[in-house]
C-alpha positions in Angstrom: 9.8 -19.7 24.0 6.6 -21.1 22.6 7.3 -23.3 19.5 6.3 -22.3 16.0 5.4 -18.7 17.0 4.9 -16.7 13.8 3.5 -13.3 13.4 1.5 -12.4 10.2 0.7 -8.8 9.4 -1.3 -7.1 6.6 -0.5 -3.5 5.9 -1.3 -1.6 2.7 1.9 -0.9 0.7 0.7 2.5 -0.3 -1.6 5.2 1.1 -2.5 8.8 0.6 -1.2 11.5 3.0 -3.2 11.3 6.2 -5.3 8.3 5.0 -6.6 6.1 7.7 -5.6 2.5 6.9 -6.7 -0.8 8.4 -3.9 -3.1 9.8 -4.5 -6.7 10.6 -2.2 -8.9 12.7 -2.3 -12.5 13.8 0.3 -14.4 15.7 0.4 -18.2 15.9 0.7 -18.9 19.6 -1.0 -21.5 21.9 -2.1 -18.9 24.5 -2.1 -21.4 27.3 -4.1 -19.8 30.2 -2.4 -21.8 33.0 -5.8 -23.2 34.1 -5.9 -26.5 32.2 -4.3 -29.8 33.2 -2.4 -32.3 31.0 -3.3 -36.0 30.7 -1.3 -36.7 33.9 -3.3 -34.1 35.9 -0.5 -31.6 36.1 -1.3 -27.9 35.5 -0.1 -26.7 32.1 1.9 -23.5 32.9 0.6 -20.2 31.7 2.2 -19.1 28.4 0.5 -16.2 26.6 1.3 -13.2 24.5 0.7 -10.6 27.2 1.3 -7.3 25.3 1.2 -6.0 21.8 2.6 -2.7 20.5 2.6 -0.9 17.2 4.7 2.0 16.2 4.9 4.2 13.1 8.3 5.9 12.5 9.1 5.4 16.2 5.8 6.9 17.5 3.6 4.6 19.5 0.3 3.9 17.7 -1.1 1.1 19.9 -0.1 -0.5 23.2 -2.5 -3.2 24.5 -2.4 -5.8 27.3 -3.6 -9.3 26.4 -5.1 -11.5 29.1 -5.3 -15.3 29.5 -8.9 -15.3 28.2 -7.7 -14.4 24.7 -8.0 -17.4 22.3 -5.2 -19.3 20.6 -3.6 -17.4 17.7 -4.6 -13.9 18.8 -5.9 -11.6 15.9 -5.9 -7.8 16.2 -7.3 -5.3 13.7 -7.0 -1.6 14.1 -6.9 1.6 12.1 -4.0 4.1 11.9 -3.5 7.4 10.2 -0.5 7.6 7.8 0.9 11.1 7.7 4.0 10.3 5.7 6.0 7.5 4.2 7.4 5.3 6.9 7.5 2.0 8.7 5.2 0.3 11.1 6.9 -1.9 13.7 4.9 -4.5 15.5 6.0 -6.2 18.7 4.5 -9.1 20.7 5.7 -9.8 24.2 5.5 -13.4 25.6 5.2 -14.4 29.3 8.5 -16.3 28.9 10.4 -13.1 28.0 10.4 -13.8 24.2 9.8 -10.9 21.9 8.5 -11.3 18.4 8.8 -8.5 15.9 7.7 -7.6 12.4 7.9 -4.4 10.3 6.2 -3.2 7.2 6.8 0.0 5.1 4.0 2.2 3.7 4.7 4.6 0.8 2.7 7.8 0.8 1.8 8.9 -2.7 
């Protein structure tokens, strides 16, 4: 498990029915590509967030694969339609098997 991994998400707290909202996510992660060497010349093992998913009320909204070329602390921004009051669930998958999750509710008015 990478140290100090912390997801941060911005989701509006309220929306109108069927409004398209912008969601912003960032996860603090070193995203080591496995191609660099440490000061002793040893290859630093690959350690990246390799997949990100977003669901709304259990329905998949986004499923993306991340590659080693992604920079440290990957930032993702995307739009999603909000048909009803519910909860977004965000999941980041790490090479080492760790899974990081966050959830945010949206109230439709």
